[in-house]
PDB file of N, CA, C and O in Angstrom:
ATOM      1  N   ASP A   1     351.230  38.534 179.755  1.00  0.00           N
ATOM      2  CA  ASP A   1     352.272  39.248 180.465  1.00  0.00           C
ATOM      3  C   ASP A   1     353.210  38.222 181.102  1.00  0.00           C
ATOM      4  O   ASP A   1     352.783  37.428 181.940  1.00  0.00           O
ATOM      5  N   ALA A   2     354.456  38.238 180.716  1.00  0.00           N
ATOM      6  CA  ALA A   2     355.416  37.247 181.211  1.00  0.00           C
ATOM      7  C   ALA A   2     355.688  37.395 182.700  1.00  0.00           C
ATOM      8  O   ALA A   2     356.026  36.412 183.360  1.00  0.00           O
ATOM      9  N   VAL A   3     355.550  38.597 183.242  1.00  0.00           N
ATOM     10  CA  VAL A   3     355.821  38.813 184.661  1.00  0.00           C
ATOM     11  C   VAL A   3     354.667  38.305 185.532  1.00  0.00           C
ATOM     12  O   VAL A   3     354.882  37.558 186.487  1.00  0.00           O
ATOM     13  N   SER A   4     353.439  38.719 185.192  1.00  0.00           N
ATOM     14  CA  SER A   4     352.280  38.367 186.023  1.00  0.00           C
ATOM     15  C   SER A   4     351.617  37.055 185.615  1.00  0.00           C
ATOM     16  O   SER A   4     350.922  36.432 186.417  1.00  0.00           O
ATOM     17  N   GLY A   5     351.829  36.639 184.377  1.00  0.00           N
ATOM     18  CA  GLY A   5     351.154  35.448 183.870  1.00  0.00           C
ATOM     19  C   GLY A   5     349.738  35.716 183.395  1.00  0.00           C
ATOM     20  O   GLY A   5     349.037  34.795 182.975  1.00  0.00           O
ATOM     21  N   ARG A   6     349.314  36.965 183.457  1.00  0.00           N
ATOM     22  CA  ARG A   6     347.964  37.329 183.022  1.00  0.00           C
ATOM     23  C   ARG A   6     347.907  37.524 181.512  1.00  0.00           C
ATOM     24  O   ARG A   6     348.856  37.996 180.885  1.00  0.00           O
ATOM     25  N   GLN A   7     346.763  37.145 180.951  1.00  0.00           N
ATOM     26  CA  GLN A   7     346.538  37.331 179.517  1.00  0.00           C
ATOM     27  C   GLN A   7     346.348  38.810 179.229  1.00  0.00           C
ATOM     28  O   GLN A   7     345.519  39.468 179.858  1.00  0.00           O
ATOM     29  N   LYS A   8     347.117  39.336 178.273  1.00  0.00           N
ATOM     30  CA  LYS A   8     347.032  40.749 177.900  1.00  0.00           C
ATOM     31  C   LYS A   8     346.075  40.971 176.741  1.00  0.00           C
ATOM     32  O   LYS A   8     345.395  41.995 176.681  1.00  0.00           O
ATOM     33  N   TRP A   9     346.018  40.032 175.834  1.00  0.00           N
ATOM     34  CA  TRP A   9     345.167  40.151 174.657  1.00  0.00           C
ATOM     35  C   TRP A   9     344.934  38.763 174.080  1.00  0.00           C
ATOM     36  O   TRP A   9     345.584  37.787 174.454  1.00  0.00           O
ATOM     37  N   LYS A  10     343.993  38.713 173.164  1.00  0.00           N
ATOM     38  CA  LYS A  10     343.671  37.465 172.485  1.00  0.00           C
ATOM     39  C   LYS A  10     343.411  37.797 171.023  1.00  0.00           C
ATOM     40  O   LYS A  10     342.694  38.749 170.713  1.00  0.00           O
ATOM     41  N   THR A  11     343.987  37.022 170.139  1.00  0.00           N
ATOM     42  CA  THR A  11     343.797  37.242 168.708  1.00  0.00           C
ATOM     43  C   THR A  11     343.141  36.002 168.112  1.00  0.00           C
ATOM     44  O   THR A  11     343.829  35.019 167.835  1.00  0.00           O
ATOM     45  N   PRO A  12     341.832  36.028 167.909  1.00  0.00           N
ATOM     46  CA  PRO A  12     341.164  34.861 167.326  1.00  0.00           C
ATOM     47  C   PRO A  12     341.541  34.678 165.855  1.00  0.00           C
ATOM     48  O   PRO A  12     341.814  35.645 165.143  1.00  0.00           O
ATOM     49  N   ILE A  13     341.551  33.453 165.429  1.00  0.00           N
ATOM     50  CA  ILE A  13     341.844  33.117 164.035  1.00  0.00           C
ATOM     51  C   ILE A  13     340.542  32.665 163.383  1.00  0.00           C
ATOM     52  O   ILE A  13     339.927  31.693 163.820  1.00  0.00           O
ATOM     53  N   ALA A  14     340.129  33.370 162.343  1.00  0.00           N
ATOM     54  CA  ALA A  14     338.929  32.988 161.600  1.00  0.00           C
ATOM     55  C   ALA A  14     339.335  31.986 160.518  1.00  0.00           C
ATOM     56  O   ALA A  14     340.104  32.310 159.613  1.00  0.00           O
ATOM     57  N   LEU A  15     338.816  30.787 160.625  1.00  0.00           N
ATOM     58  CA  LEU A  15     339.127  29.743 159.648  1.00  0.00           C
ATOM     59  C   LEU A  15     337.959  29.552 158.688  1.00  0.00           C
ATOM     60  O   LEU A  15     336.810  29.790 159.061  1.00  0.00           O
ATOM     61  N   PRO A  16     338.236  29.125 157.461  1.00  0.00           N
ATOM     62  CA  PRO A  16     337.158  28.846 156.515  1.00  0.00           C
ATOM     63  C   PRO A  16     336.218  27.771 157.061  1.00  0.00           C
ATOM     64  O   PRO A  16     336.660  26.846 157.743  1.00  0.00           O
ATOM     65  N   ALA A  17     334.958  27.888 156.769  1.00  0.00           N
ATOM     66  CA  ALA A  17     333.949  26.940 157.273  1.00  0.00           C
ATOM     67  C   ALA A  17     334.214  25.510 156.809  1.00  0.00           C
ATOM     68  O   ALA A  17     333.856  24.560 157.504  1.00  0.00           O
ATOM     69  N   ASP A  18     334.832  25.350 155.652  1.00  0.00           N
ATOM     70  CA  ASP A  18     335.058  24.010 155.102  1.00  0.00           C
ATOM     71  C   ASP A  18     336.450  23.450 155.404  1.00  0.00           C
ATOM     72  O   ASP A  18     336.854  22.459 154.797  1.00  0.00           O
ATOM     73  N   ILE A  19     337.179  24.056 156.318  1.00  0.00           N
ATOM     74  CA  ILE A  19     338.568  23.659 156.566  1.00  0.00           C
ATOM     75  C   ILE A  19     338.703  22.189 156.934  1.00  0.00           C
ATOM     76  O   ILE A  19     339.653  21.542 156.494  1.00  0.00           O
ATOM     77  N   ASN A  20     337.791  21.644 157.721  1.00  0.00           N
ATOM     78  CA  ASN A  20     337.893  20.236 158.142  1.00  0.00           C
ATOM     79  C   ASN A  20     337.752  19.249 156.993  1.00  0.00           C
ATOM     80  O   ASN A  20     338.188  18.102 157.097  1.00  0.00           O
ATOM     81  N   THR A  21     337.148  19.687 155.906  1.00  0.00           N
ATOM     82  CA  THR A  21     337.006  18.835 154.725  1.00  0.00           C
ATOM     83  C   THR A  21     338.366  18.509 154.112  1.00  0.00           C
ATOM     84  O   THR A  21     338.538  17.455 153.500  1.00  0.00           O
ATOM     85  N   TYR A  22     339.320  19.405 154.274  1.00  0.00           N
ATOM     86  CA  TYR A  22     340.607  19.279 153.592  1.00  0.00           C
ATOM     87  C   TYR A  22     341.754  18.844 154.494  1.00  0.00           C
ATOM     88  O   TYR A  22     342.857  18.594 154.007  1.00  0.00           O
ATOM     89  N   LEU A  23     341.518  18.750 155.785  1.00  0.00           N
ATOM     90  CA  LEU A  23     342.606  18.418 156.707  1.00  0.00           C
ATOM     91  C   LEU A  23     342.674  16.924 156.971  1.00  0.00           C
ATOM     92  O   LEU A  23     341.655  16.236 157.040  1.00  0.00           O
ATOM     93  N   CYS A  24     343.882  16.447 157.115  1.00  0.00           N
ATOM     94  CA  CYS A  24     344.045  15.021 157.387  1.00  0.00           C
ATOM     95  C   CYS A  24     344.225  14.726 158.867  1.00  0.00           C
ATOM     96  O   CYS A  24     343.874  13.642 159.333  1.00  0.00           O
ATOM     97  N   CYS A  25     344.760  15.663 159.595  1.00  0.00           N
ATOM     98  CA  CYS A  25     345.308  15.293 160.907  1.00  0.00           C
ATOM     99  C   CYS A  25     344.848  16.175 162.069  1.00  0.00           C
ATOM    100  O   CYS A  25     345.510  16.194 163.107  1.00  0.00           O
ATOM    101  N   GLY A  26     343.777  16.878 161.938  1.00  0.00           N
ATOM    102  CA  GLY A  26     343.279  17.709 163.024  1.00  0.00           C
ATOM    103  C   GLY A  26     343.894  19.103 163.056  1.00  0.00           C
ATOM    104  O   GLY A  26     344.746  19.445 162.236  1.00  0.00           O
ATOM    105  N   ILE A  27     343.447  19.887 164.012  1.00  0.00           N
ATOM    106  CA  ILE A  27     343.907  21.266 164.139  1.00  0.00           C
ATOM    107  C   ILE A  27     344.936  21.338 165.260  1.00  0.00           C
ATOM    108  O   ILE A  27     344.616  21.122 166.429  1.00  0.00           O
ATOM    109  N   HIS A  28     346.168  21.641 164.889  1.00  0.00           N
ATOM    110  CA  HIS A  28     347.273  21.732 165.847  1.00  0.00           C
ATOM    111  C   HIS A  28     348.099  22.972 165.559  1.00  0.00           C
ATOM    112  O   HIS A  28     348.094  23.496 164.445  1.00  0.00           O
ATOM    113  N   THR A  29     348.796  23.425 166.564  1.00  0.00           N
ATOM    114  CA  THR A  29     349.825  24.431 166.366  1.00  0.00           C
ATOM    115  C   THR A  29     351.019  24.013 167.205  1.00  0.00           C
ATOM    116  O   THR A  29     350.863  23.581 168.347  1.00  0.00           O
ATOM    117  N   ARG A  30     352.173  24.137 166.657  1.00  0.00           N
ATOM    118  CA  ARG A  30     353.374  23.668 167.347  1.00  0.00           C
ATOM    119  C   ARG A  30     354.263  24.808 167.798  1.00  0.00           C
ATOM    120  O   ARG A  30     355.445  24.603 168.074  1.00  0.00           O
ATOM    121  N   GLY A  31     353.709  26.004 167.876  1.00  0.00           N
ATOM    122  CA  GLY A  31     354.487  27.099 168.431  1.00  0.00           C
ATOM    123  C   GLY A  31     354.492  28.352 167.594  1.00  0.00           C
ATOM    124  O   GLY A  31     353.872  28.433 166.534  1.00  0.00           O
ATOM    125  N   MET A  32     355.211  29.323 168.105  1.00  0.00           N
ATOM    126  CA  MET A  32     355.324  30.635 167.483  1.00  0.00           C
ATOM    127  C   MET A  32     356.777  31.072 167.565  1.00  0.00           C
ATOM    128  O   MET A  32     357.606  30.400 168.180  1.00  0.00           O
ATOM    129  N   ALA A  33     357.075  32.192 166.945  1.00  0.00           N
ATOM    130  CA  ALA A  33     358.409  32.781 167.026  1.00  0.00           C
ATOM    131  C   ALA A  33     358.245  34.269 167.310  1.00  0.00           C
ATOM    132  O   ALA A  33     357.240  34.871 166.933  1.00  0.00           O
ATOM    133  N   ALA A  34     359.233  34.858 167.975  1.00  0.00           N
ATOM    134  CA  ALA A  34     359.160  36.278 168.316  1.00  0.00           C
ATOM    135  C   ALA A  34     360.463  36.968 167.961  1.00  0.00           C
ATOM    136  O   ALA A  34     361.548  36.410 168.129  1.00  0.00           O
ATOM    137  N   LEU A  35     360.337  38.198 167.464  1.00  0.00           N
ATOM    138  CA  LEU A  35     361.501  39.021 167.137  1.00  0.00           C
ATOM    139  C   LEU A  35     361.092  40.478 167.176  1.00  0.00           C
ATOM    140  O   LEU A  35     360.119  40.873 166.534  1.00  0.00           O
ATOM    141  N   ASP A  36     361.829  41.273 167.926  1.00  0.00           N
ATOM    142  CA  ASP A  36     361.636  42.724 167.967  1.00  0.00           C
ATOM    143  C   ASP A  36     360.190  43.131 168.238  1.00  0.00           C
ATOM    144  O   ASP A  36     359.663  44.024 167.574  1.00  0.00           O
ATOM    145  N   GLY A  37     359.556  42.495 169.194  1.00  0.00           N
ATOM    146  CA  GLY A  37     358.198  42.862 169.585  1.00  0.00           C
ATOM    147  C   GLY A  37     357.099  42.356 168.668  1.00  0.00           C
ATOM    148  O   GLY A  37     355.943  42.760 168.798  1.00  0.00           O
ATOM    149  N   VAL A  38     357.452  41.477 167.746  1.00  0.00           N
ATOM    150  CA  VAL A  38     356.457  40.910 166.826  1.00  0.00           C
ATOM    151  C   VAL A  38     356.416  39.400 167.032  1.00  0.00           C
ATOM    152  O   VAL A  38     357.453  38.738 167.077  1.00  0.00           O
ATOM    153  N   LEU A  39     355.210  38.870 167.155  1.00  0.00           N
ATOM    154  CA  LEU A  39     354.983  37.442 167.304  1.00  0.00           C
ATOM    155  C   LEU A  39     354.550  36.897 165.950  1.00  0.00           C
ATOM    156  O   LEU A  39     353.646  37.448 165.322  1.00  0.00           O
ATOM    157  N   TYR A  40     355.180  35.833 165.499  1.00  0.00           N
ATOM    158  CA  TYR A  40     354.851  35.226 164.203  1.00  0.00           C
ATOM    159  C   TYR A  40     354.229  33.857 164.465  1.00  0.00           C
ATOM    160  O   TYR A  40     354.716  33.091 165.296  1.00  0.00           O
ATOM    161  N   ARG A  41     353.159  33.563 163.752  1.00  0.00           N
ATOM    162  CA  ARG A  41     352.501  32.261 163.886  1.00  0.00           C
ATOM    163  C   ARG A  41     351.945  31.823 162.542  1.00  0.00           C
ATOM    164  O   ARG A  41     351.730  32.636 161.642  1.00  0.00           O
ATOM    165  N   THR A  42     351.720  30.541 162.428  1.00  0.00           N
ATOM    166  CA  THR A  42     351.092  29.995 161.231  1.00  0.00           C
ATOM    167  C   THR A  42     349.686  29.549 161.589  1.00  0.00           C
ATOM    168  O   THR A  42     349.350  29.421 162.766  1.00  0.00           O
ATOM    169  N   SER A  43     348.872  29.314 160.583  1.00  0.00           N
ATOM    170  CA  SER A  43     347.505  28.849 160.829  1.00  0.00           C
ATOM    171  C   SER A  43     347.226  27.619 159.978  1.00  0.00           C
ATOM    172  O   SER A  43     347.880  27.386 158.961  1.00  0.00           O
ATOM    173  N   ILE A  44     346.266  26.855 160.400  1.00  0.00           N
ATOM    174  CA  ILE A  44     345.951  25.580 159.775  1.00  0.00           C
ATOM    175  C   ILE A  44     345.491  25.741 158.311  1.00  0.00           C
ATOM    176  O   ILE A  44     345.550  24.793 157.528  1.00  0.00           O
ATOM    177  N   ASP A  45     345.032  26.951 157.957  1.00  0.00           N
ATOM    178  CA  ASP A  45     344.629  27.193 156.566  1.00  0.00           C
ATOM    179  C   ASP A  45     345.774  27.782 155.739  1.00  0.00           C
ATOM    180  O   ASP A  45     345.542  28.457 154.736  1.00  0.00           O
ATOM    181  N   ALA A  46     347.018  27.519 156.173  1.00  0.00           N
ATOM    182  CA  ALA A  46     348.239  27.842 155.425  1.00  0.00           C
ATOM    183  C   ALA A  46     348.485  29.343 155.270  1.00  0.00           C
ATOM    184  O   ALA A  46     348.806  29.819 154.181  1.00  0.00           O
ATOM    185  N   HIS A  47     348.335  30.070 156.353  1.00  0.00           N
ATOM    186  CA  HIS A  47     348.676  31.483 156.391  1.00  0.00           C
ATOM    187  C   HIS A  47     349.774  31.710 157.429  1.00  0.00           C
ATOM    188  O   HIS A  47     349.921  30.934 158.374  1.00  0.00           O
ATOM    189  N   VAL A  48     350.538  32.780 157.239  1.00  0.00           N
ATOM    190  CA  VAL A  48     351.516  33.239 158.214  1.00  0.00           C
ATOM    191  C   VAL A  48     351.049  34.610 158.686  1.00  0.00           C
ATOM    192  O   VAL A  48     350.635  35.447 157.883  1.00  0.00           O
ATOM    193  N   MET A  49     351.119  34.831 159.998  1.00  0.00           N
ATOM    194  CA  MET A  49     350.646  36.098 160.571  1.00  0.00           C
ATOM    195  C   MET A  49     351.735  36.725 161.418  1.00  0.00           C
ATOM    196  O   MET A  49     352.544  36.028 162.030  1.00  0.00           O
ATOM    197  N   ALA A  50     351.746  38.058 161.447  1.00  0.00           N
ATOM    198  CA  ALA A  50     352.593  38.827 162.345  1.00  0.00           C
ATOM    199  C   ALA A  50     351.672  39.600 163.281  1.00  0.00           C
ATOM    200  O   ALA A  50     350.754  40.289 162.836  1.00  0.00           O
ATOM    201  N   ILE A  51     351.927  39.479 164.587  1.00  0.00           N
ATOM    202  CA  ILE A  51     351.075  40.088 165.600  1.00  0.00           C
ATOM    203  C   ILE A  51     351.933  40.974 166.505  1.00  0.00           C
ATOM    204  O   ILE A  51     352.973  40.534 166.996  1.00  0.00           O
ATOM    205  N   ASP A  52     351.511  42.196 166.724  1.00  0.00           N
ATOM    206  CA  ASP A  52     352.205  43.098 167.636  1.00  0.00           C
ATOM    207  C   ASP A  52     352.076  42.548 169.053  1.00  0.00           C
ATOM    208  O   ASP A  52     350.964  42.356 169.544  1.00  0.00           O
ATOM    209  N   MET A  53     353.201  42.295 169.710  1.00  0.00           N
ATOM    210  CA  MET A  53     353.166  41.673 171.035  1.00  0.00           C
ATOM    211  C   MET A  53     352.614  42.596 172.112  1.00  0.00           C
ATOM    212  O   MET A  53     352.093  42.112 173.116  1.00  0.00           O
ATOM    213  N   ALA A  54     352.711  43.888 171.936  1.00  0.00           N
ATOM    214  CA  ALA A  54     352.206  44.824 172.941  1.00  0.00           C
ATOM    215  C   ALA A  54     350.683  44.945 172.906  1.00  0.00           C
ATOM    216  O   ALA A  54     350.032  44.993 173.949  1.00  0.00           O
ATOM    217  N   SER A  55     350.123  44.993 171.692  1.00  0.00           N
ATOM    218  CA  SER A  55     348.691  45.267 171.557  1.00  0.00           C
ATOM    219  C   SER A  55     347.857  44.064 171.131  1.00  0.00           C
ATOM    220  O   SER A  55     346.646  44.047 171.353  1.00  0.00           O
ATOM    221  N   GLY A  56     348.484  43.056 170.521  1.00  0.00           N
ATOM    222  CA  GLY A  56     347.750  41.923 169.977  1.00  0.00           C
ATOM    223  C   GLY A  56     347.170  42.182 168.604  1.00  0.00           C
ATOM    224  O   GLY A  56     346.463  41.339 168.052  1.00  0.00           O
ATOM    225  N   LYS A  57     347.466  43.347 168.050  1.00  0.00           N
ATOM    226  CA  LYS A  57     346.948  43.713 166.724  1.00  0.00           C
ATOM    227  C   LYS A  57     347.682  42.922 165.630  1.00  0.00           C
ATOM    228  O   LYS A  57     348.908  42.806 165.645  1.00  0.00           O
ATOM    229  N   THR A  58     346.908  42.384 164.689  1.00  0.00           N
ATOM    230  CA  THR A  58     347.507  41.696 163.545  1.00  0.00           C
ATOM    231  C   THR A  58     348.132  42.737 162.632  1.00  0.00           C
ATOM    232  O   THR A  58     347.447  43.633 162.139  1.00  0.00           O
ATOM    233  N   LEU A  59     349.431  42.615 162.411  1.00  0.00           N
ATOM    234  CA  LEU A  59     350.158  43.555 161.560  1.00  0.00           C
ATOM    235  C   LEU A  59     350.033  43.177 160.090  1.00  0.00           C
ATOM    236  O   LEU A  59     349.875  44.037 159.224  1.00  0.00           O
ATOM    237  N   TRP A  60     350.106  41.889 159.827  1.00  0.00           N
ATOM    238  CA  TRP A  60     349.881  41.388 158.478  1.00  0.00           C
ATOM    239  C   TRP A  60     349.562  39.902 158.533  1.00  0.00           C
ATOM    240  O   TRP A  60     349.891  39.201 159.489  1.00  0.00           O
ATOM    241  N   LYS A  61     348.909  39.451 157.471  1.00  0.00           N
ATOM    242  CA  LYS A  61     348.571  38.036 157.307  1.00  0.00           C
ATOM    243  C   LYS A  61     348.792  37.713 155.836  1.00  0.00           C
ATOM    244  O   LYS A  61     348.283  38.414 154.962  1.00  0.00           O
ATOM    245  N   GLN A  62     349.553  36.648 155.557  1.00  0.00           N
ATOM    246  CA  GLN A  62     349.906  36.299 154.184  1.00  0.00           C
ATOM    247  C   GLN A  62     349.579  34.840 153.904  1.00  0.00           C
ATOM    248  O   GLN A  62     349.951  33.955 154.675  1.00  0.00           O
ATOM    249  N   LYS A  63     348.894  34.594 152.815  1.00  0.00           N
ATOM    250  CA  LYS A  63     348.604  33.226 152.389  1.00  0.00           C
ATOM    251  C   LYS A  63     349.886  32.606 151.844  1.00  0.00           C
ATOM    252  O   LYS A  63     350.542  33.181 150.976  1.00  0.00           O
ATOM    253  N   ALA A  64     350.240  31.426 152.360  1.00  0.00           N
ATOM    254  CA  ALA A  64     351.442  30.726 151.911  1.00  0.00           C
ATOM    255  C   ALA A  64     351.126  29.629 150.902  1.00  0.00           C
ATOM    256  O   ALA A  64     351.949  29.315 150.042  1.00  0.00           O
ATOM    257  N   ALA A  65     349.937  29.048 151.007  1.00  0.00           N
ATOM    258  CA  ALA A  65     349.524  27.965 150.112  1.00  0.00           C
ATOM    259  C   ALA A  65     348.006  27.843 150.179  1.00  0.00           C
ATOM    260  O   ALA A  65     347.358  28.496 150.996  1.00  0.00           O
ATOM    261  N   ASP A  66     347.450  27.007 149.319  1.00  0.00           N
ATOM    262  CA  ASP A  66     345.997  26.818 149.268  1.00  0.00           C
ATOM    263  C   ASP A  66     345.608  25.572 150.053  1.00  0.00           C
ATOM    264  O   ASP A  66     345.973  24.457 149.677  1.00  0.00           O
ATOM    265  N   TYR A  67     344.872  25.760 151.138  1.00  0.00           N
ATOM    266  CA  TYR A  67     344.452  24.625 151.965  1.00  0.00           C
ATOM    267  C   TYR A  67     343.579  23.654 151.183  1.00  0.00           C
ATOM    268  O   TYR A  67     343.520  22.473 151.528  1.00  0.00           O
ATOM    269  N   LYS A  68     342.902  24.121 150.140  1.00  0.00           N
ATOM    270  CA  LYS A  68     342.050  23.246 149.337  1.00  0.00           C
ATOM    271  C   LYS A  68     342.864  22.273 148.480  1.00  0.00           C
ATOM    272  O   LYS A  68     342.322  21.322 147.915  1.00  0.00           O
ATOM    273  N   GLU A  69     344.161  22.524 148.394  1.00  0.00           N
ATOM    274  CA  GLU A  69     345.062  21.599 147.699  1.00  0.00           C
ATOM    275  C   GLU A  69     345.778  20.688 148.692  1.00  0.00           C
ATOM    276  O   GLU A  69     346.725  19.987 148.334  1.00  0.00           O
ATOM    277  N   GLY A  70     345.315  20.705 149.946  1.00  0.00           N
ATOM    278  CA  GLY A  70     345.864  19.816 150.962  1.00  0.00           C
ATOM    279  C   GLY A  70     346.964  20.405 151.817  1.00  0.00           C
ATOM    280  O   GLY A  70     347.546  19.700 152.641  1.00  0.00           O
ATOM    281  N   TYR A  71     347.264  21.689 151.640  1.00  0.00           N
ATOM    282  CA  TYR A  71     348.323  22.314 152.420  1.00  0.00           C
ATOM    283  C   TYR A  71     347.792  22.858 153.739  1.00  0.00           C
ATOM    284  O   TYR A  71     346.672  23.364 153.811  1.00  0.00           O
ATOM    285  N   SER A  72     348.602  22.749 154.767  1.00  0.00           N
ATOM    286  CA  SER A  72     348.301  23.366 156.052  1.00  0.00           C
ATOM    287  C   SER A  72     349.619  23.754 156.695  1.00  0.00           C
ATOM    288  O   SER A  72     350.683  23.310 156.263  1.00  0.00           O
ATOM    289  N   MET A  73     349.550  24.573 157.715  1.00  0.00           N
ATOM    290  CA  MET A  73     350.765  24.980 158.425  1.00  0.00           C
ATOM    291  C   MET A  73     350.534  24.781 159.913  1.00  0.00           C
ATOM    292  O   MET A  73     349.769  25.519 160.534  1.00  0.00           O
ATOM    293  N   THR A  74     351.188  23.794 160.476  1.00  0.00           N
ATOM    294  CA  THR A  74     351.067  23.531 161.907  1.00  0.00           C
ATOM    295  C   THR A  74     352.390  23.750 162.626  1.00  0.00           C
ATOM    296  O   THR A  74     352.448  23.712 163.855  1.00  0.00           O
ATOM    297  N   HIS A  75     353.445  23.978 161.866  1.00  0.00           N
ATOM    298  CA  HIS A  75     354.773  24.144 162.448  1.00  0.00           C
ATOM    299  C   HIS A  75     354.963  25.537 163.041  1.00  0.00           C
ATOM    300  O   HIS A  75     354.243  26.477 162.705  1.00  0.00           O
ATOM    301  N   ALA A  76     355.931  25.647 163.916  1.00  0.00           N
ATOM    302  CA  ALA A  76     356.315  26.953 164.432  1.00  0.00           C
ATOM    303  C   ALA A  76     357.219  27.634 163.409  1.00  0.00           C
ATOM    304  O   ALA A  76     358.096  26.991 162.832  1.00  0.00           O
ATOM    305  N   PRO A  77     357.013  28.926 163.183  1.00  0.00           N
ATOM    306  CA  PRO A  77     357.941  29.641 162.305  1.00  0.00           C
ATOM    307  C   PRO A  77     359.349  29.629 162.910  1.00  0.00           C
ATOM    308  O   PRO A  77     359.516  29.394 164.107  1.00  0.00           O
ATOM    309  N   LEU A  78     360.329  29.877 162.092  1.00  0.00           N
ATOM    310  CA  LEU A  78     361.722  29.899 162.534  1.00  0.00           C
ATOM    311  C   LEU A  78     362.308  31.250 162.165  1.00  0.00           C
ATOM    312  O   LEU A  78     362.091  31.745 161.059  1.00  0.00           O
ATOM    313  N   ILE A  79     363.045  31.844 163.082  1.00  0.00           N
ATOM    314  CA  ILE A  79     363.763  33.078 162.786  1.00  0.00           C
ATOM    315  C   ILE A  79     365.243  32.782 162.906  1.00  0.00           C
ATOM    316  O   ILE A  79     365.711  32.324 163.949  1.00  0.00           O
ATOM    317  N   ALA A  80     365.976  33.043 161.842  1.00  0.00           N
ATOM    318  CA  ALA A  80     367.430  32.806 161.826  1.00  0.00           C
ATOM    319  C   ALA A  80     368.092  34.004 161.163  1.00  0.00           C
ATOM    320  O   ALA A  80     367.733  34.394 160.052  1.00  0.00           O
ATOM    321  N   GLY A  81     369.043  34.568 161.846  1.00  0.00           N
ATOM    322  CA  GLY A  81     369.767  35.719 161.284  1.00  0.00           C
ATOM    323  C   GLY A  81     368.835  36.902 161.017  1.00  0.00           C
ATOM    324  O   GLY A  81     369.073  37.680 160.094  1.00  0.00           O
ATOM    325  N   GLY A  82     367.782  37.039 161.816  1.00  0.00           N
ATOM    326  CA  GLY A  82     366.847  38.132 161.640  1.00  0.00           C
ATOM    327  C   GLY A  82     365.869  37.943 160.500  1.00  0.00           C
ATOM    328  O   GLY A  82     365.156  38.878 160.136  1.00  0.00           O
ATOM    329  N   VAL A  83     365.821  36.735 159.925  1.00  0.00           N
ATOM    330  CA  VAL A  83     364.940  36.440 158.789  1.00  0.00           C
ATOM    331  C   VAL A  83     363.893  35.430 159.226  1.00  0.00           C
ATOM    332  O   VAL A  83     364.220  34.415 159.842  1.00  0.00           O
ATOM    333  N   LEU A  84     362.628  35.707 158.908  1.00  0.00           N
ATOM    334  CA  LEU A  84     361.532  34.788 159.195  1.00  0.00           C
ATOM    335  C   LEU A  84     361.488  33.708 158.125  1.00  0.00           C
ATOM    336  O   LEU A  84     361.414  34.002 156.932  1.00  0.00           O
ATOM    337  N   ILE A  85     361.535  32.457 158.565  1.00  0.00           N
ATOM    338  CA  ILE A  85     361.485  31.331 157.639  1.00  0.00           C
ATOM    339  C   ILE A  85     360.207  30.558 157.908  1.00  0.00           C
ATOM    340  O   ILE A  85     359.942  29.555 157.245  1.00  0.00           O
TER     341      ILE A  85
END
């Protein structure tokens, strides 16, 4: 809650058990993006997620690449012109 500073919800990320085998640089996240009540984030196993900001419910999760091929996503998503990049 931006007004009170209290945590409203928590959305845990389930990562594959072998994720550390394929990562070079540790587990980091560099931010999120928000638009129209939806929070967008990436995960270290190369997925993009949309989370309802009111409830914390995951609206969708999409695989962007295969972490077993060395891909990960630690960057913050970008929204430009109403489009998630």
